[in-house]
C-alpha positions as CSV (number, residue, x, y, z in Angstrom):
1,M,168.5,100.3,99.8
2,N,168.5,97.1,98.1
3,P,170.1,97.0,95.1
4,F,168.0,93.6,93.7
5,I,165.3,96.1,93.0
6,K,167.1,98.7,91.2
7,A,168.7,96.0,89.4
8,Y,165.5,94.4,88.1
9,I,163.8,97.9,87.6
10,N,166.8,98.9,85.4
11,D,166.7,95.4,83.2
12,H,163.1,95.8,82.5
13,H,162.8,99.4,81.4
14,P,161.1,98.1,77.7
15,Q,158.4,95.7,79.5
16,M,157.6,98.6,81.7
17,F,156.8,100.8,78.7
18,G,155.6,98.2,76.7
19,L,152.6,97.9,79.9
20,L,152.4,101.6,79.8
21,K,151.4,101.8,76.3
22,E,149.4,98.8,76.2
23,L,147.2,100.6,79.2
24,V,147.0,104.1,77.4
25,C,145.6,102.7,74.4
26,I,142.5,101.3,76.1
27,Q,140.1,103.8,76.5
28,S,139.0,103.7,79.6
29,G,137.2,107.0,80.3
30,S,135.1,106.9,83.5
31,W,131.6,106.5,82.0
32,N,133.1,103.4,79.6
33,K,132.9,100.2,81.2
34,E,134.3,98.2,78.6
35,G,137.3,99.7,78.3
36,I,138.1,100.2,82.1
37,D,137.1,96.3,82.4
38,R,139.9,95.6,79.6
39,V,142.3,97.4,81.7
40,G,141.2,95.7,85.0
41,E,141.4,92.5,83.0
42,R,145.0,92.9,81.4
43,I,146.5,94.4,85.2
44,A,144.8,91.4,86.6
45,L,147.0,89.3,84.5
46,E,150.1,90.9,85.9
47,M,149.3,90.8,89.5
48,E,148.4,87.0,89.3
49,A,151.8,86.4,87.7
50,M,153.2,87.3,91.0
51,G,151.0,85.3,93.0
52,F,148.3,87.8,93.8
53,S,144.7,86.7,94.5
54,C,142.5,89.1,92.4
55,E,139.0,89.7,92.7
56,F,136.8,91.8,91.1
57,Q,134.2,94.1,92.4
58,K,130.8,93.6,89.9
59,E,129.8,97.0,89.1
60,T,126.8,97.4,86.5
61,K,127.1,101.2,86.0
62,Y,130.5,101.6,86.6
63,G,133.8,99.8,86.0
64,N,134.9,96.9,87.6
65,H,137.1,97.2,90.5
66,L,140.1,95.1,91.2
67,I,140.9,94.2,94.2
68,A,144.8,92.5,94.5
69,R,146.0,90.6,97.5
70,S,149.4,89.7,97.9
71,P,150.3,85.8,98.9
72,D,151.4,83.9,101.6
73,P,154.7,82.8,100.2
74,N,154.2,79.5,102.5
75,K,151.6,78.9,100.0
76,S,152.5,80.2,96.9
77,G,156.0,79.0,96.6
78,L,157.2,82.3,96.0
79,K,160.4,82.0,97.7
80,K,161.2,78.7,95.8
81,N,161.1,80.5,92.9
82,N,163.0,83.7,93.5
83,P,166.3,82.5,95.6
84,R,167.9,86.0,95.2
85,G,167.5,88.0,98.1
86,T,167.5,88.4,101.7
87,G,164.2,86.1,102.7
88,N,166.7,83.9,105.3
89,G,163.2,81.4,105.9
90,Q,161.4,84.1,107.4
91,K,157.6,83.7,107.4
92,P,155.0,86.2,107.1
93,D,153.2,87.4,110.1
94,R,149.6,87.2,108.6
95,D,148.4,89.1,111.7
96,K,149.7,92.5,110.6
97,R,147.9,95.3,109.3
98,Q,148.3,95.4,105.6
99,I,149.9,98.1,103.4
100,L,147.2,99.7,101.1
101,I,147.8,100.7,97.5
102,T,145.0,102.4,95.5
103,G,145.7,103.6,91.8
104,H,142.5,104.3,89.5
105,M,142.2,102.8,85.9
106,D,139.8,105.7,84.5
107,T,140.3,108.6,83.1
108,V,138.4,112.0,82.3
109,F,138.4,111.9,78.5
110,P,135.2,110.6,76.8
111,M,134.5,107.4,74.5
112,D,134.3,109.6,71.8
113,T,137.9,111.8,72.5
114,A,140.4,112.0,69.4
115,F,143.0,111.7,72.0
116,D,142.7,108.1,71.9
117,F,147.0,107.2,71.2
118,Y,150.5,107.2,73.1
119,T,153.5,108.5,71.6
120,E,156.9,109.2,72.8
121,D,159.8,110.8,72.1
122,K,164.0,111.0,73.8
123,N,162.5,112.9,76.7
124,S,158.4,112.4,77.2
125,C,155.7,109.9,77.1
126,F,152.6,111.5,76.0
127,G,148.6,110.3,75.9
128,P,145.1,110.0,77.8
129,G,146.2,108.7,82.0
130,V,149.8,108.6,80.8
131,A,149.8,110.6,83.9
132,D,147.0,110.3,85.5
133,M,147.1,107.9,86.3
134,K,148.3,104.6,84.3
135,G,152.0,105.8,84.8
136,G,151.3,105.4,88.7
137,L,149.6,101.8,88.0
138,V,152.8,100.8,86.0
139,V,155.0,101.9,88.7
140,G,153.4,100.1,91.4
141,I,153.1,97.0,89.5
142,F,156.7,97.1,88.7
143,A,157.7,98.0,92.3
144,L,156.2,94.5,93.4
145,K,157.7,92.6,90.6
146,A,161.0,94.3,92.2
147,L,160.1,93.0,95.7
148,C,159.4,89.6,94.1
149,H,162.2,89.1,92.2
150,A,164.2,90.2,95.9
151,N,162.2,88.2,97.4
152,L,161.0,90.6,99.9
153,M,157.3,90.3,99.4
154,H,156.6,88.3,102.8
155,K,157.5,91.4,104.7
156,N,153.8,92.9,104.9
157,P,150.6,92.2,103.8
158,I,150.0,94.0,100.5
159,T,146.3,95.1,99.4
160,F,146.3,97.1,96.1
161,I,142.9,98.7,94.9
162,F,142.6,99.0,91.4
163,N,139.5,101.3,91.3
164,S,137.3,102.4,87.9
165,D,135.5,105.9,89.1
166,E,138.2,108.1,91.1
167,E,137.6,110.8,88.1
168,I,134.0,111.2,89.2
169,G,134.5,111.1,92.7
170,S,134.9,107.4,93.2
171,P,130.9,106.8,94.1
172,S,131.1,103.2,94.0
173,S,134.6,102.7,95.1
174,R,134.5,104.8,98.2
175,A,133.3,102.1,100.6
176,L,135.7,99.8,99.7
177,I,138.4,102.1,100.1
178,Q,137.5,102.9,103.4
179,R,136.9,99.6,104.7
180,E,140.5,98.6,103.1
181,A,141.9,101.4,105.0
182,G,140.7,100.6,108.5
183,K,142.9,97.3,107.7
184,S,145.8,99.2,107.1
185,N,148.7,100.4,109.0
186,L,149.9,102.8,106.2
187,A,148.7,104.0,102.8
188,Y,150.2,104.9,99.5
189,V,148.5,106.7,96.4
190,L,150.4,106.7,92.9
191,E,149.1,109.8,91.4
192,A,151.7,111.7,89.2
193,G,154.4,113.3,91.2
194,G,155.3,117.3,90.6
195,L,157.5,118.5,88.4
196,G,160.1,119.4,91.2
197,G,159.6,115.7,92.3
198,E,156.8,116.7,95.1
199,I,155.0,113.9,96.3
200,V,152.3,114.7,98.3
201,T,151.6,115.0,102.2
202,G,148.6,117.1,102.1
203,R,145.4,117.7,100.0
204,K,142.5,120.0,100.2
205,G,139.2,118.7,100.7
206,N,136.4,119.5,98.5
207,M,132.9,119.7,97.8
208,S,131.0,120.0,94.9
209,I,127.3,121.8,95.0
210,R,124.5,122.4,92.4
211,L,122.4,125.0,93.4
212,G,119.3,125.6,91.6
213,V,116.5,128.8,91.8
214,E,112.9,129.2,90.7
215,G,111.1,132.3,90.3
216,E,108.1,133.3,88.1
217,A,108.1,133.8,84.6
218,G,106.8,136.8,82.8
219,H,107.2,139.4,79.9
220,A,109.9,141.5,80.5
221,A,107.7,144.7,79.2
222,F,105.4,144.3,82.1
223,A,108.2,143.7,84.8
224,G,107.9,145.6,87.7
225,K,110.4,146.3,90.4
226,D,109.3,143.9,92.5
227,K,109.8,140.9,89.2
228,A,110.7,137.2,91.0
229,S,113.5,136.5,88.7
230,A,115.2,133.6,89.1
231,I,118.7,135.1,87.6
232,L,118.2,138.0,89.9
233,E,117.9,135.8,93.0
234,L,121.0,133.8,92.0
235,A,123.5,136.7,91.5
236,H,122.5,138.0,94.8
237,K,123.1,134.5,96.1
238,T,126.6,134.4,93.7
239,I,127.7,137.1,95.7
240,A,127.2,135.7,99.3
241,I,128.4,132.9,98.1
242,E,131.7,134.1,97.0
243,K,131.7,135.8,100.1
244,L,132.9,132.5,101.8
245,N,136.2,132.8,100.6
246,D,138.6,132.7,103.3
247,P,142.4,132.7,101.8
248,E,143.8,133.1,105.2
249,K,142.1,129.8,106.4
250,G,143.0,128.0,103.2
251,I,139.7,128.2,102.2
252,T,137.8,128.9,98.4
253,A,134.3,129.0,97.1
254,N,133.8,129.6,93.3
255,V,130.9,130.0,91.2
256,G,132.4,128.0,88.4
257,T,128.9,127.9,86.0
258,V,125.4,129.8,85.7
259,E,122.8,129.2,83.7
260,G,119.2,130.4,83.1
261,G,116.3,132.1,81.0
262,L,114.5,131.9,78.1
263,G,115.9,135.3,76.4
264,P,116.0,139.1,76.7
265,N,112.4,139.4,76.8
266,T,111.6,137.1,79.5
267,I,112.0,137.1,83.5
268,A,113.6,134.2,84.4
269,Q,111.5,131.3,86.3
270,N,114.8,129.5,86.7
271,A,118.1,129.6,87.4
272,K,121.3,127.0,88.0
273,A,124.6,127.3,89.4
274,A,127.5,124.7,90.0
275,V,129.7,125.7,92.9
276,D,132.9,124.3,94.3
277,F,134.5,124.9,97.6
278,R,138.1,123.7,98.7
279,F,139.3,123.6,102.1
280,L,141.9,122.8,104.6
281,S,140.5,121.0,107.7
282,T,138.9,118.0,108.7
283,G,135.3,118.9,109.5
284,E,135.5,122.2,107.6
285,D,133.2,120.9,105.2
286,K,130.5,120.5,107.5
287,I,130.7,124.6,108.6
288,L,130.7,125.6,105.0
289,K,127.6,123.2,104.2
290,A,125.7,125.2,107.3
291,K,126.9,128.7,106.1
292,L,125.4,127.6,102.4
293,E,122.4,126.4,103.7
294,K,121.2,129.8,105.1
295,I,122.1,131.6,102.0
296,V,120.5,129.1,100.0
297,N,117.3,129.1,102.6
298,G,117.4,132.8,102.7
299,Q,115.4,135.2,100.0
300,T,116.3,138.5,98.7
301,I,114.1,138.2,96.1
302,P,110.0,137.6,97.2
303,G,108.5,135.2,95.0
304,T,111.9,132.7,94.2
305,R,112.6,129.7,96.2
306,S,116.3,127.4,96.2
307,Q,117.3,124.4,97.0
308,M,120.9,122.8,96.8
309,I,122.6,119.0,96.2
310,V,125.5,118.2,97.3
311,N,127.3,116.0,94.2
312,S,130.1,114.9,95.4
313,G,133.2,115.8,98.1
314,R,136.0,114.5,99.6
315,P,137.3,115.0,103.3
316,A,140.7,117.4,103.7
317,M,143.4,115.0,103.9
318,P,145.9,117.8,106.7
319,Q,149.7,117.5,106.2
320,N,149.8,116.0,110.0
321,P,152.5,114.4,112.1
322,A,152.2,111.2,110.9
323,N,151.9,112.0,107.5
324,T,155.2,114.2,107.8
325,E,157.0,111.5,109.4
326,L,155.8,108.8,106.8
327,F,157.7,111.5,104.3
328,N,160.7,111.7,106.2
329,R,161.4,108.3,106.1
330,I,160.9,108.4,102.4
331,K,163.2,111.1,102.0
332,I,166.1,109.1,103.8
333,L,165.2,106.2,101.4
334,A,165.2,108.8,98.2
335,D,168.3,110.1,99.4
336,E,170.4,107.1,99.5
337,L,168.9,106.6,95.9
338,K,169.7,110.2,94.8
339,I,166.2,110.9,94.2
340,M,164.5,114.0,94.7
341,V,161.8,114.3,96.4
342,K,159.9,117.1,98.9
343,P,156.5,117.5,100.3
344,E,153.6,119.2,98.8
345,L,149.9,120.3,99.8
346,R,148.3,119.7,96.6
347,Q,145.2,121.4,95.8
348,G,143.4,118.9,94.2
349,V,141.6,115.8,95.4
350,S,142.0,112.1,95.1
351,D,141.4,109.1,96.5
352,A,144.2,109.9,99.7
353,N,141.7,112.1,100.9
354,I,138.9,109.2,101.5
355,I,142.0,107.1,103.2
356,A,143.0,109.9,105.4
357,L,139.3,109.9,106.8
358,E,140.4,106.4,108.4
359,G,142.6,108.0,110.4
360,I,146.0,106.2,108.9
361,P,149.1,107.8,107.4
362,V,149.1,108.2,103.8
363,I,151.5,109.5,100.9
364,D,150.1,110.5,97.3
365,G,151.9,111.2,94.4
366,L,154.6,108.2,94.0
367,G,153.5,107.9,90.3
368,P,156.0,109.5,87.7
369,I,156.7,112.9,87.4
370,G,154.0,114.2,85.2
371,A,151.7,117.2,83.8
372,K,149.5,118.7,81.8
373,D,146.9,115.9,83.1
374,H,143.3,116.2,81.6
375,S,144.2,117.9,78.9
376,E,145.5,116.7,75.0
377,D,149.2,118.0,76.2
378,E,149.4,114.9,79.2
379,Y,152.5,113.8,79.8
380,I,155.2,111.8,81.8
381,Q,159.2,112.2,82.1
382,K,160.1,109.0,80.9
383,S,163.5,108.7,83.1
384,S,160.5,109.5,86.1
385,L,159.0,105.8,85.6
386,P,161.6,103.5,86.1
387,E,162.9,106.1,88.6
388,R,159.8,106.2,90.5
389,A,159.7,102.2,90.8
390,I,163.0,101.9,92.2
391,L,161.7,104.4,95.1
392,F,158.7,103.0,95.7
393,G,159.9,99.0,95.5
394,N,162.4,100.2,98.0
395,I,159.7,102.1,100.5
396,L,157.8,98.6,100.2
397,A,160.6,97.0,101.2
398,C,162.3,99.4,104.0
399,I,159.3,101.0,106.0
400,E,157.0,98.9,107.9
């Protein structure tokens, strides 16, 4: 445990909450490229002030992704500017594999949302993305500022990816994250922590499917028992898909929305459904997809045809021994700091799922403690913002 990290964070509460307010008040829904790019430019100023080199991966459809890499103190003069600490003239080992940190700048709230403000009370902060996950970005930034203050930035190369599209499945940042994970020793993701101090050691994977059925249109008054109704075929497929639920294996299948038909007096020519799958094990998505293809390619109602499109998906992030070992090391630090943490298998997905596919240890949920994200009641506990920054700074300083 490094005392300079805690001292720095405790001395900079106003700056932390000031940056949080500034970021939250920039509307950055996933499809608001201009807003996301403003968030990225603002964050780049903070990172460059610490000597990080910043590069934007330019996008046309989505916001630009920001990649920030830690400075080489032999070139940056960082040690001269930060004499407090325990550097002792050590030179960084630039051949070391890096530590990867990720956090997303986009939120789920569209540009025309009325939820576009930041407020605080005695215990909480409220605003779009305050928990998911601009609070986590602030935790990461100030943990690194504390490392600079303690002259510990040289210990390991660090790459921090601020991506723009996590809430829509990371379609343009996925390859970037995988590439950087492949060069990393371990990774941390700064999504919000749980209300009981949970940090994430595993996540279910997910697969989102769009199912379409085509039948033969006709007048309901003249329909026989052999009518080729797309809705009727979709109903049979819905029941078959729901039978794929297997709680003992951690598999969930849910037909979430259905649409079809023109009116009660017509035979439906078209019908469609949106389906969500969750699973625990690596490779389970391929097994589920094969089962689903069998359902889609089958036919119960003659004269109907079906097809499916995989909209998005993320692999499972198993609670494997490497993640558990990394959590145990974090728990030792947290106990010394008197900060409660406990492991969690989280049902939702994040970019940690993408990182896990590369086979390196990854811990998520290291951001501030919050809840009700994706709603206009989204909040974080105020005390957890500096507390998690202290914890994360010590993680970066002590765990290699």
